[in-house]
C-alpha positions in Angstrom: 14.6 -26.0 -61.7 12.7 -22.9 -62.8 14.6 -19.8 -62.8 12.4 -18.3 -60.2 13.2 -21.3 -57.8 16.8 -21.0 -58.5 16.7 -17.3 -57.4 14.8 -18.1 -54.3 17.4 -20.9 -53.4 20.2 -18.6 -54.0 18.8 -15.7 -52.0 18.1 -18.3 -49.1 21.7 -19.5 -49.3 22.9 -15.9 -49.1 20.8 -15.1 -46.2 22.1 -18.2 -44.3 25.8 -17.3 -45.2 25.1 -13.8 -43.8 23.5 -15.3 -40.6 26.6 -17.6 -40.1 28.8 -14.6 -40.7 27.1 -12.5 -38.1 27.1 -15.4 -35.5 30.9 -15.7 -36.2 31.5 -12.0 -35.8 29.5 -12.1 -32.4 31.5 -15.0 -31.3 34.8 -13.4 -32.0 33.9 -10.2 -30.0 32.5 -12.4 -27.2 35.9 -14.3 -27.1 37.9 -11.2 -27.1 35.7 -9.8 -24.2 36.3 -12.8 -22.1 40.2 -12.6 -22.9 40.3 -8.8 -22.2 38.1 -9.1 -19.0 40.5 -11.6 -17.6 43.6 -9.7 -18.5 42.1 -6.6 -16.8 41.4 -8.7 -13.7 45.1 -10.2 -13.7 46.7 -6.8 -14.1 44.3 -4.7 -12.3 43.8 -2.7 -15.5 40.7 -0.7 -14.9 40.9 1.1 -18.2 41.0 -2.2 -20.1 37.9 -3.3 -18.0 36.1 -0.2 -18.9 36.8 -0.9 -22.7 35.1 -4.3 -22.3 32.1 -2.8 -20.8 31.8 -0.4 -23.6 32.4 -2.8 -26.4 29.5 -5.0 -25.2 27.3 -2.6 -27.1 28.7 -3.9 -30.4 27.7 -7.5 -29.4 24.3 -6.2 -28.6 24.0 -4.6 -32.0 24.9 -7.6 -34.0 22.5 -9.6 -32.0 19.6 -7.4 -32.9 20.8 -7.6 -36.6 20.7 -11.4 -36.3 17.2 -11.3 -34.9 16.0 -9.0 -37.7 17.6 -11.1 -40.4 16.3 -14.5 -38.9 12.8 -13.2 -38.7 12.9 -11.9 -42.2 14.2 -15.0 -43.6 11.4 -17.0 -41.8 8.9 -14.6 -43.0 10.0 -14.3 -46.7 11.7 -17.6 -47.5 9.3 -20.0 -45.5 12.2 -22.4 -44.9 11.3 -26.1 -44.1 13.0 -28.9 -42.1 16.8 -28.7 -42.0 16.8 -25.0 -43.3 14.2 -23.9 -40.7 16.2 -25.6 -37.9 19.2 -23.7 -38.9 17.6 -20.4 -39.0 15.9 -21.0 -35.6 19.2 -22.1 -34.2 21.0 -19.0 -35.5 18.3 -16.9 -33.7 18.7 -18.8 -30.5 22.5 -18.8 -30.5 22.7 -15.1 -31.2 20.7 -14.4 -27.9 23.1 -16.8 -26.0 26.3 -15.2 -27.3 24.8 -11.9 -26.2 24.5 -13.3 -22.8 28.1 -14.6 -23.0 29.0 -11.1 -23.7 27.3 -9.9 -20.6 29.1 -12.3 -18.4 32.4 -10.8 -19.7 31.1 -7.4 -19.0 30.1 -8.4 -15.5 33.6 -9.8 -14.8 35.0 -6.4 -16.2 32.7 -4.6 -13.9 34.2 -6.2 -10.8 37.9 -5.4 -11.7 37.9 -2.0 -10.0 36.0 -3.4 -7.1 38.5 -6.2 -6.5 41.6 -4.1 -6.8 40.3 -1.3 -4.7 40.4 -3.7 -1.6 44.1 -3.4 -1.3 47.3 -4.6 -2.9 47.4 -8.0 -1.4 47.2 -10.6 -4.2 45.0 -13.7 -3.8 46.8 -16.5 -5.5 43.7 -17.9 -7.0 43.4 -14.9 -9.3 46.3 -16.4 -11.4 44.2 -19.6 -11.8 41.0 -18.0 -13.0 42.3 -17.1 -16.5 43.0 -20.7 -17.1 39.5 -21.4 -16.3 38.3 -18.7 -18.5 40.4 -20.0 -21.3 38.7 -23.4 -21.1 35.3 -21.6 -21.3 36.4 -19.3 -24.2 37.7 -22.4 -26.1 34.3 -24.0 -25.7 32.5 -21.0 -27.1 35.0 -20.9 -30.1 34.7 -24.6 -30.9 30.9 -24.7 -30.6 30.6 -21.8 -33.1 33.0 -23.8 -35.5 30.7 -26.7 -35.0 27.7 -24.5 -36.0 29.4 -23.1 -39.0 30.3 -26.7 -40.1 27.1 -28.3 -39.0 29.1 -30.7 -37.0 27.0 -32.7 -34.5 29.7 -34.8 -33.2 31.8 -31.7 -32.4 28.9 -30.2 -30.8 28.3 -33.3 -28.6 31.9 -33.2 -27.6 31.4 -29.6 -26.0 29.0 -31.0 -23.6 31.5 -33.4 -22.4 34.0 -30.7 -21.8 31.6 -28.6 -19.6 32.0 -31.4 -16.8 35.6 -30.5 -16.7 34.9 -26.8 -16.4 32.3 -27.6 -13.6 35.0 -29.5 -11.7 37.4 -26.6 -12.0 34.7 -24.2 -10.7 34.0 -26.4 -7.7 37.8 -26.4 -6.9 38.1 -22.7 -7.2 35.0 -22.1 -5.1 36.3 -24.3 -2.2 39.7 -22.7 -2.4 38.2 -19.2 -2.2 35.8 -20.0 0.6 38.5 -21.5 2.6 40.7 -18.5 2.0 37.9 -16.1 2.9 37.4 -18.1 6.2 41.0 -17.9 7.2 41.4 -14.3 6.1 38.1 -12.5 7.0 39.6 -9.1 5.9 39.3 -10.4 2.4 35.6 -11.2 2.4 34.7 -8.4 0.1 37.5 -9.1 -2.3 37.0 -12.8 -2.4 33.2 -12.4 -2.9 33.8 -10.5 -6.0 36.1 -13.3 -7.1 33.4 -15.9 -6.4 31.2 -14.0 -8.7 33.9 -14.0 -11.4 34.3 -17.8 -11.2 30.6 -18.2 -11.4 30.2 -15.9 -14.4 33.0 -18.1 -16.2 31.1 -21.3 -15.1 27.9 -19.9 -16.7 29.9 -19.1 -19.9 30.6 -22.8 -20.2 27.0 -23.6 -19.6 25.9 -21.3 -22.4 28.4 -22.9 -24.6 26.9 -26.3 -23.8 23.4 -24.8 -24.6 24.7 -23.7 -28.1 26.1 -27.2 -28.6 22.7 -28.5 -28.1 21.1 -26.3 -30.5 23.8 -27.0 -33.2 23.2 -30.8 -32.6 19.5 -30.4 -33.1 19.8 -28.1 -36.1 22.2 -30.6 -37.7 20.4 -33.9 -36.9 16.8 -33.1 -36.1 17.1 -34.9 -32.7 18.0 -33.7 -29.2 21.4 -34.4 -27.7 19.5 -35.8 -24.6 17.7 -38.3 -26.8 21.0 -39.6 -28.4 22.5 -39.9 -24.9 19.6 -41.9 -23.6 19.9 -44.3 -26.5 23.6 -44.9 -25.9 22.9 -45.6 -22.2 20.3 -48.1 -23.1 22.6 -49.8 -25.7 
């Protein structure tokens, strides 16, 4: 290989490593935001909730950096096939993680509203962190799958989303029943329903990332593989 080509390959590899690093950094911040938002909810810690809201700007800034770098790589390196899929996946994944950060921020925004409704504790609040941990684990694992280009691990994330959806359905029914039986809690429970929905959406976005990771690694869509397996 000519030295010029070697230089180009090395430069591209460095760009890809930087993209993966930025995505990993974003993911870590998003996971922490979910954890802190739920801790704030459980404890009624409005100061911590405010920190979550303020720290969201850091996730937004990294997402913008991912976008700039991905566009530059495509423009200057003209990647093909597998390389192009990985760059495009990083670009899309950065946008999805930014949305996950927004959901954590939305949960944090509701903390003072929920705890301003009175001191009565709704028991389901103690269950929501378990659901949030499931969603956060999905985010963590799917980003590990992206870093390792592990298509099978990405596919497994999609299976786990069904369990999260079932958890959400159960909490939804519990909250609605509680609200009907205790009309004075309608405002408080409405906010909790939004929190549960935000957690469920985090799981959906982790699944979206899993589909991107699978495509980047294999060149085929996860839905196509599932269709083949069903037909087999």
